C-alpha positions as CSV (number, residue, x, y, z in Angstrom):
1,M,141.1,148.4,77.5
2,V,139.1,145.8,75.7
3,I,137.7,146.3,72.2
4,A,135.0,143.9,71.3
5,D,131.9,143.5,69.2
6,S,128.9,141.3,69.6
7,T,130.8,138.3,68.2
8,A,132.9,138.1,71.3
9,K,131.9,136.0,74.3
10,S,130.6,138.4,77.0
11,E,131.8,136.1,79.8
12,F,135.4,136.3,78.5
13,V,135.2,140.0,78.0
14,A,134.0,140.4,81.6
15,A,136.8,138.2,82.9
16,D,139.3,140.3,81.0
17,L,137.9,143.5,82.5
18,I,138.0,141.9,86.0
19,S,141.6,140.9,85.5
20,Q,142.5,144.5,84.7
21,A,140.4,145.9,87.6
22,E,141.8,143.6,90.3
23,H,145.2,145.2,90.3
24,D,144.3,148.5,91.9
25,E,141.1,150.3,93.0
26,F,142.1,153.1,90.6
27,A,142.8,150.7,87.7
28,A,141.1,151.5,84.4
29,A,139.0,148.7,82.9
30,V,137.3,150.0,79.8
31,L,135.2,148.3,77.2
32,I,134.8,149.8,73.7
33,T,132.0,148.2,71.7
34,D,129.6,149.2,69.0
35,S,126.7,147.3,70.6
36,A,124.6,148.5,73.5
37,D,123.1,145.0,73.8
38,F,126.6,143.4,74.0
39,A,127.7,146.0,76.6
40,Q,124.7,145.0,78.7
41,K,125.6,141.3,78.4
42,V,129.1,142.2,79.6
43,M,127.6,144.1,82.5
44,D,125.5,141.1,83.5
45,S,128.5,138.8,83.3
46,L,130.5,141.3,85.4
47,A,127.8,141.3,88.1
48,E,128.0,137.5,88.3
49,Q,131.8,137.1,88.1
50,V,132.8,139.9,90.5
51,L,131.0,138.1,93.3
52,K,133.2,135.1,92.7
53,T,136.6,136.8,92.6
54,S,138.8,136.9,95.7
55,N,139.4,140.6,95.2
56,K,135.8,141.6,94.8
57,D,136.0,144.8,96.9
58,R,139.0,146.1,94.9
59,V,137.4,145.0,91.5
60,S,134.1,146.7,92.4
61,A,135.8,149.9,93.4
62,A,137.8,149.9,90.2
63,L,134.8,149.2,88.0
64,S,132.6,151.8,89.6
65,G,135.2,154.6,89.6
66,Q,135.9,157.2,87.0
67,Q,137.6,155.7,84.0
């Protein structure tokens, strides 16, 4: 779980979520934020970074699964 507001760097938050998701397809990687705009920035960063990770299939499965 990552708790972040709009002062955080979306790229770093996305990387943290990926690091949680890469362990297992059923891993929970959850962002709690008070900003819809920031959440979208994180989603955009996730889309870019997931493609670059060596475990992209596992990460994609974890991020798209029920949290």
